DODONU-870279 format. One record per residue: x, y, z of N, C-alpha, C in turn; residue in one letter. Coordinates in steps of 0.05 Angstrom, whole numbers, padded with zeros to 5 digits, always signed. Atoms other than C-alpha are relative to their C-alpha. Layout:
<nodes>
XYZXYZXYZA;...
</nodes>
This chain:
<nodes>
+00008+00022-00021-00830-00724+02940-00035+00003+00011M;+00011-00005+00001-00889-00755+02952+00005-00015+00040Q;+00002+00003-00030-00920-00766+03029-00028-00029-00013I;+00024+00014+00000-00954-00836+03040-00022+00006+00017D;+00022-00018-00015-01026-00820+03066-00004-00012+00028P;+00007+00019-00020-01025-00880+03111+00024+00020+00023R;-00012+00001-00020-00963-00850+03150-00001+00028+00005A;+00005-00033-00009-00989-00774+03140-00028-00005+00026S;+00017+00012-00027-01062-00814+03182+00013+00000+00025R;-00016+00010-00028-01017-00838+03225-00007+00023+00016Q;-00011-00027-00005-00988-00762+03245-00025+00008+00008L;+00025-00020+00005-01055-00725+03239-00020-00018+00025L;+00013+00003-00024-01084-00778+03291+00010-00005+00020E;-00020-00004-00030-01029-00775+03340-00008+00033+00008L;+00001-00026-00006-01032-00696+03343-00025+00006+00008Q;+00026-00014-00009-01114-00687+03338-00015-00016+00022L;+00019+00014-00025-01142-00742+03381+00001+00024+00031S;+00007-00017-00028-01126-00700+03452-00013+00013-00005N;+00017-00018+00009-01156-00644+03415-00032-00007-00005S;+00032+00002+00010-01213-00677+03386-00014-00017+00030L;+00015+00005-00023-01225-00708+03449-00004+00018+00023N;+00016-00020-00017-01227-00657+03486-00020+00026-00006E;+00017-00013+00010-01273-00617+03446-00026-00011-00001T;+00015+00014+00004-01317-00678+03449-00021-00005+00040N;+00022+00007-00031-01328-00688+03527+00015+00016+00014A;+00021-00012-00002-01344-00617+03527-00023+00001+00009S;+00030+00008-00002-01413-00649+03532-00003-00021+00008D;-00010+00040-00004-01412-00716+03565-00028-00002-00006G;+00028+00018-00002-01495-00718+03553-00007+00012-00017N;+00005+00001+00029-01496-00708+03484-00011-00016-00012S;+00022+00022+00023-01507-00773+03451+00016-00002-00017G;-00005+00006+00028-01466-00757+03398+00037-00020-00004S;-00036+00022+00003-01400-00801+03370+00015+00013-00032T;-00021-00006+00012-01339-00787+03332+00007-00020-00020V;-00019+00027+00016-01321-00836+03272+00029+00005+00000D;-00029-00010+00007-01248-00821+03276+00008-00013-00034F;-00012+00011+00028-01231-00868+03216-00004+00011-00022A;+00010-00009+00033-01283-00839+03174+00014+00036+00003S;-00008-00018+00006-01266-00770+03187+00028+00002-00009M;-00032-00004+00008-01186-00782+03174+00000-00007-00032M;+00001-00002+00030-01205-00814+03117-00008+00024-00026D;+00007-00031+00005-01242-00745+03094+00023+00017-00013G;-00010-00019-00005-01195-00701+03102+00031-00011-00014L;-00024+00012+00020-01133-00749+03061-00007-00006-00021L;+00009+00001+00023-01177-00762+03008-00004-00037-00016G;-00009+00023+00005-01169-00834+03017-00035-00024+00002T;+00032+00005-00001-01222-00890+03003-00006-00026+00029N;+00006+00035-00026-01245-00938+03071-00024+00002-00003S;+00033+00015+00001-01310-00985+03075+00005+00010+00035N;+00014+00014-00028-01298-00980+03149-00015+00017+00010S;+00023-00012-00002-01362-00936+03159-00014+00019-00010S;+00015-00008+00020-01421-00921+03135-00012+00031+00001N;+00004-00023-00008-01427-00852+03161+00001+00018-00020N;-00015-00018+00015-01431-00800+03109-00009+00026+00006T;+00008-00023-00016-01448-00743+03152+00032+00017-00007G;-00019-00017+00002-01396-00679+03159+00023-00018+00014T;-00028+00011-00016-01324-00699+03191-00014+00015+00020V;+00021-00014-00030-01346-00699+03269-00012-00005+00018G;+00034+00004-00017-01410-00718+03269-00008-00022-00004E;+00022+00023+00010-01454-00775+03279-00033+00019-00010D;+00027-00021+00010-01515-00741+03235-00016-00032+00008V;+00024+00015-00008-01555-00800+03258-00010+00001+00033N;+00003-00009-00018-01541-00788+03325-00033+00016+00019S;+00023-00009-00011-01613-00777+03362-00002+00030+00012A;-00007-00023-00009-01586-00713+03404+00030+00007+00002A;-00024-00009-00002-01538-00676+03386+00008+00029+00021I;-00007-00034-00008-01500-00618+03429+00001+00022-00016S;+00001-00014+00028-01510-00559+03398+00029+00015+00002K;-00016-00002+00011-01441-00552+03401+00031-00023-00010R;-00011+00031-00011-01407-00627+03405+00023-00001-00026S;-00008+00003+00018-01387-00617+03334+00010+00034-00011S;+00013-00038+00000-01369-00544+03314+00017-00009-00025D;-00004-00013+00015-01332-00561+03250+00021+00013-00006G;-00029-00015-00002-01262-00529+03268+00020-00019-00009L;-00009+00013+00011-01224-00591+03251+00024+00016-00017L;-00010-00017+00016-01200-00541+03199+00026+00006+00002W;-00010-00021-00016-01170-00496+03241+00040-00014+00009L;-00038+00010-00007-01105-00547+03251+00003-00005-00015Q;+00003+00017+00024-01105-00570+03196+00015+00016-00025L;-00010-00016+00014-01090-00516+03154-00013+00014-00022G;+00020+00012+00020-01152-00524+03105+00004+00024-00018S;-00008-00021+00030-01152-00480+03042-00040+00012+00017M;+00014-00016-00008-01217-00451+03084+00008+00020+00015Y;-00018-00017-00017-01199-00384+03108-00022+00014+00014N;+00022+00002-00014-01235-00367+03177+00009+00039+00002P;-00007-00033+00001-01202-00281+03163-00017-00002-00014D;-00001-00008+00019-01239-00283+03102-00033+00014-00001A;+00031-00004+00000-01306-00239+03093-00007-00009-00027S;+00011+00002+00026-01319-00274+03027-00005-00028-00010S;-00005+00036-00001-01341-00347+02995+00004+00005-00017V;-00014+00019+00039-01299-00393+02937-00007-00024+00016S;-00001+00015+00010-01299-00437+02915+00009-00016-00022S;-00019+00019+00037-01252-00481+02857-00015+00010-00029S;+00014-00009+00026-01305-00456+02806-00005+00020-00003N;+00017-00023+00005-01321-00399+02820+00020+00034+00018S;-00017-00013-00005-01290-00328+02836-00020+00001+00029N;+00003-00013-00012-01290-00296+02912-00038+00013+00009P;+00021-00012+00001-01361-00275+02936-00009+00027+00030I;-00004-00034-00019-01370-00207+02982-00014-00017+00022S;+00021+00015-00023-01398-00247+03046-00031+00031+00008L;+00005-00023+00003-01424-00174+03059-00030+00007-00014S;+00024-00010+00038-01460-00163+02982-00028-00028+00006A;+00020+00022+00002-01489-00243+03006-00020+00012+00021L;+00014-00006-00028-01525-00211+03070-00018+00032-00006L;+00021-00021+00017-01546-00152+03031-00030-00003-00003N;+00031+00005+00000-01626-00153+03052-00011+00026-00001T;+00008-00024+00019-01636-00075+03038-00006+00014+00033G;+00006-00012-00015-01647-00068+03114+00034-00006+00015A;-00021-00012-00006-01590-00030+03160+00006+00002+00034V;-00006+00000-00026-01553-00030+03221-00008+00020+00013D;+00009-00019-00002-01577+00022+03257+00005+00023+00025S;-00027-00022-00024-01525+00082+03314-00041+00009+00016S;+00021-00002-00020-01608+00094+03341-00001-00033+00011A;+00006+00028-00010-01615+00013+03361+00000-00003+00015S;-00013+00012-00043-01619-00012+03431+00030+00002+00004V;-00025-00004-00004-01553+00004+03456+00012-00025+00029P;-00018+00025-00009-01499-00050+03480+00013+00008+00018T;-00018-00006-00018-01450-00041+03533+00031-00004-00018D;-00019-00003+00013-01402-00068+03476+00003+00012-00033F;+00015-00014+00035-01415-00026+03416+00026+00004-00016E;-00024+00010+00007-01334-00022+03405+00010-00029-00014S;-00010+00015+00009-01321-00085+03404-00024-00022-00022L;+00008+00016+00027-01381-00115+03361+00007+00024-00026I;-00021-00015+00024-01365-00056+03313+00025-00010-00021A;-00027+00010+00009-01286-00078+03304-00013-00032-00009S;+00008+00026+00011-01317-00153+03296-00021+00003-00029A;+00008+00008+00042-01363-00142+03240+00004+00020-00016S;-00008-00010+00026-01320-00097+03208+00023-00020-00006A;-00026+00021-00003-01258-00153+03219-00014-00022-00028K;+00004+00025+00018-01309-00204+03186-00021-00010-00011Y;+00012-00006+00010-01356-00179+03154-00037-00007+00010G;+00040+00015-00010-01421-00198+03195-00015+00024+00015V;+00018-00029-00013-01472-00136+03209-00013-00011+00033P;+00011-00005-00035-01476-00109+03282-00023-00024+00006E;+00033+00012+00006-01543-00127+03273+00001-00032+00009S;-00009+00032-00010-01530-00201+03270+00010-00011+00031L;-00023-00001-00024-01475-00200+03325-00025+00003+00021I;+00019+00003-00037-01523-00175+03385-00024-00016-00008K;+00030+00024+00005-01579-00219+03359+00003-00015+00014A;-00007+00031-00011-01536-00279+03371+00003+00008+00033V;-00002-00017-00026-01510-00238+03440-00020-00011+00005I;+00030-00003-00010-01574-00227+03460-00013-00031+00007D;+00021+00023-00003-01603-00291+03451+00020-00019+00016T;-00028+00014-00009-01537-00333+03476-00009+00008+00027E;+00000-00002-00009-01531-00292+03529-00007+00021+00024S;+00016-00015-00005-01572-00240+03545+00023+00025+00007G;-00018-00028+00006-01506-00191+03537+00012-00009+00040F;-00022-00008-00012-01474-00223+03599+00021-00025+00003N;-00031+00021+00021-01405-00243+03586+00004-00012+00023P;-00015+00018-00017-01398-00287+03659-00024-00024-00006N;+00012+00018+00001-01455-00328+03640+00007-00030-00013V;-00009+00022+00009-01441-00405+03641-00025-00030+00001V;+00012+00016+00003-01485-00457+03605-00009-00025+00017S;-00011+00040-00014-01503-00532+03635+00012-00013-00016S;-00034+00018+00029-01460-00557+03569+00024+00018+00012A;-00027-00006-00001-01405-00512+03588-00007+00019-00007G;-00003-00020+00015-01417-00459+03539+00001+00030+00021A;-00008-00019-00015-01387-00398+03558+00003+00039-00008K;-00007-00016+00003-01390-00325+03559-00026+00014-00019G;+00016-00027+00014-01431-00271+03512-00002-00023-00033L;+00007+00011+00014-01428-00316+03454-00003-00033+00001M;+00004+00032-00011-01436-00388+03482+00025-00015-00006Q;-00021+00020+00006-01371-00413+03466+00010-00021+00017L;+00004+00006-00028-01362-00477+03493+00045-00001-00012M;-00022-00002-00005-01279-00497+03515+00013-00002-00029D;-00016+00020+00019-01269-00539+03455+00011+00017-00023G;+00006-00011+00011-01290-00495+03407+00018+00028+00000T;-00016-00030+00003-01260-00420+03429+00021-00011-00005A;-00025+00000+00000-01190-00461+03436-00006-00003-00030A;+00003-00009+00029-01202-00474+03361-00013+00036-00014G;+00018-00025+00018-01228-00399+03344+00038+00014+00025L;-00021-00021-00004-01157-00369+03378-00009+00015+00035G;+00007-00004-00023-01198-00361+03451+00010-00004+00026V;-00011+00026-00033-01166-00373+03520-00009+00013+00020S;+00018+00003-00014-01216-00334+03556-00024+00004-00007N;+00027-00003+00000-01285-00332+03547-00016+00012+00011A;+00008-00028-00015-01296-00294+03598+00006+00024-00004Y;-00001-00034-00004-01273-00233+03568-00007-00002-00023D;+00014-00008+00018-01316-00195+03525+00016+00002-00034P;-00010-00003+00034-01268-00178+03470+00009-00024-00018A;-00001+00026+00011-01240-00246+03456-00026-00021+00001Q;+00019+00008+00004-01304-00275+03463-00019+00010-00034N;+00006+00001+00013-01330-00237+03421+00001-00002-00033I;-00005+00021+00012-01290-00251+03367-00001-00009-00006D;-00004+00031+00000-01283-00313+03371-00029-00008-00005G;+00032-00012+00003-01361-00309+03367-00004-00004-00029G;-00007-00015+00025-01359-00274+03303+00005-00016-00025T;-00010+00021-00005-01314-00309+03288-00006-00029-00020K;+00013+00028+00001-01343-00374+03279-00030+00005-00012Y;+00026-00019+00010-01413-00337+03256+00011+00003-00038L;-00010-00017+00033-01375-00307+03191-00004-00034-00002S;-00009+00026+00008-01349-00387+03185-00028-00013-00020L;+00024+00015+00016-01420-00412+03173-00013+00019-00012Q;+00003-00019+00022-01438-00354+03137+00011-00007-00026L;-00017+00012+00024-01390-00375+03085+00003-00022-00012Q;-00008+00028+00002-01395-00450+03085-00021-00005-00012R;+00023+00007+00006-01480-00442+03073-00005+00027-00021F;+00006-00018+00028-01469-00384+03016-00015+00030+00011G;+00027-00015-00017-01504-00332+03060-00019+00008+00008G;+00011-00010-00003-01551-00356+03074-00011-00001+00037E;+00000-00003-00044-01571-00338+03160-00009-00021+00003V;+00018+00005-00023-01626-00376+03185+00018-00038-00002K;-00013+00034-00005-01579-00452+03160+00025+00019+00013M;-00028+00002-00016-01513-00410+03195-00007+00011+00030A;+00006+00003-00036-01550-00394+03256-00009-00029+00001L;+00001+00030+00000-01576-00472+03247+00024-00007+00007A;-00016+00013-00009-01509-00490+03248+00017+00009+00013A;+00000-00005-00010-01485-00446+03299-00016-00014+00030Y;+00015+00011-00009-01529-00476+03342-00004-00028+00010N;-00006+00030-00001-01535-00546+03324+00031-00014-00012A;-00025+00001+00001-01468-00556+03290+00000+00001-00034G;-00012+00010+00027-01444-00552+03212-00017-00027-00010P;+00006+00014+00006-01454-00617+03205-00032-00016-00010G;+00038+00015-00003-01527-00637+03220-00010+00017-00016R;+00010-00014+00018-01546-00579+03181-00002-00001-00033V;-00012+00007+00028-01503-00598+03121-00017-00036-00007S;+00013+00034+00009-01542-00680+03122-00032+00007-00003S;+00011+00003+00020-01597-00643+03109-00010-00001-00031L;+00000-00020+00033-01585-00623+03036-00016+00009-00018G;+00005-00028+00010-01602-00559+03035+00012+00006-00016V;-00010-00015+00019-01583-00514+02994-00001+00039+00007S;+00012-00027-00005-01627-00442+03016-00009-00004+00018S;+00020-00009-00030-01658-00412+03083-00026-00009-00009D;+00023+00010+00006-01733-00431+03040+00006-00028+00009A;-00009+00043+00005-01706-00516+03026-00002+00009+00030E;+00008+00005-00024-01692-00506+03106-00014-00001+00015L;+00024-00002+00006-01744-00480+03116-00028-00017+00006M;+00021+00036+00009-01788-00547+03088+00015-00013+00016S;-00016+00021-00004-01747-00589+03127+00004+00013+00035V;-00019-00013-00021-01732-00556+03198-00023-00013+00017L;+00013+00017-00016-01774-00606+03231+00014-00016+00008N;-00005+00026-00008-01730-00655+03231+00047+00019+00001R;-00015-00007-00016-01674-00607+03264+00000+00005+00032L;+00018+00000-00023-01685-00611+03339-00017+00033-00001P;+00018-00023-00004-01734-00561+03373+00011+00019+00008S;-00009-00030-00014-01688-00515+03414+00022+00017-00031E;-00016-00003+00033-01649-00509+03334-00023+00021-00005T;+00018-00013+00005-01718-00489+03313-00001+00024+00015Q;+00002-00017-00030-01731-00445+03374+00011+00026-00003A;-00017-00006+00003-01672-00416+03359+00007+00024-00022Y;+00005-00015+00028-01674-00387+03289-00029+00016+00011I;+00015-00009+00001-01732-00359+03305-00002+00039+00027S;+00004-00009-00021-01709-00322+03373+00022+00026-00011K;-00024-00025+00018-01647-00286+03338-00013+00016-00019V;+00020-00019+00030-01693-00256+03273-00012+00021+00030E;+00018-00018-00021-01735-00226+03328+00018+00016+00010K;-00013-00022-00021-01682-00201+03369+00017+00029-00010A;+00002-00009+00022-01652-00177+03304-00012+00033-00004Q;-00003-00025+00009-01694-00124+03287-00005+00020+00026T;-00013-00024-00018-01679-00084+03359+00016+00015-00012K;-00025-00001+00000-01613-00073+03324+00009+00007-00020Y;+00000-00021+00037-01634-00043+03251-00026+00005-00001M;+00025-00012+00008-01676-00012+03209-00002-00004-00021V;
</nodes>
């Protein structure tokens, strides 16, 4: 039995509009917009000429000021996409799965002698679950919240890994102030960006901060290429990448 794409579109619009509005409302000062018709066309594989926006789903890449998490790329969680949030590997229709840990093997290793935190077991558990190095998780937490589980940003991002409410909900986090939930959700989201960008850490960090669509719109495929067009990203994101990388050195040898 074939399903009329137009009927599917209407159903998806009804199911997703509330969630989408909640995510966008989480940062009213972002200035970003959502071309919903274009988004649905992309999801359903239809050919609509209603918009000239060629950016990633849910993002207006031409917006001058995009919130750090106004478009988190998590719509697939609600649609049951083939993109697997729990797999620590990168896969495509044209290649075999690639181990995320293999992609991230830079020669340096996490060290038990590094700067200790109050959340070692939670970080170790998330690292093992999603294939993200403990040192990188710690560096993101260090940069995002300074290991304060109760911090809230001016934009409304909460907890250790600074999750917006819409993003947290999409990741299954019901209480962003709970360290266990926040670290699990934040690490899952970070692993998704690493998968999306083929293990390129700088690109994943930029996506974590500015949104995956913003990074994809640059048309680059490696960290080296990203650095050559870094000035096209918000100054906050440019600084964010350096801050996380510098922080990571404290947690690895």
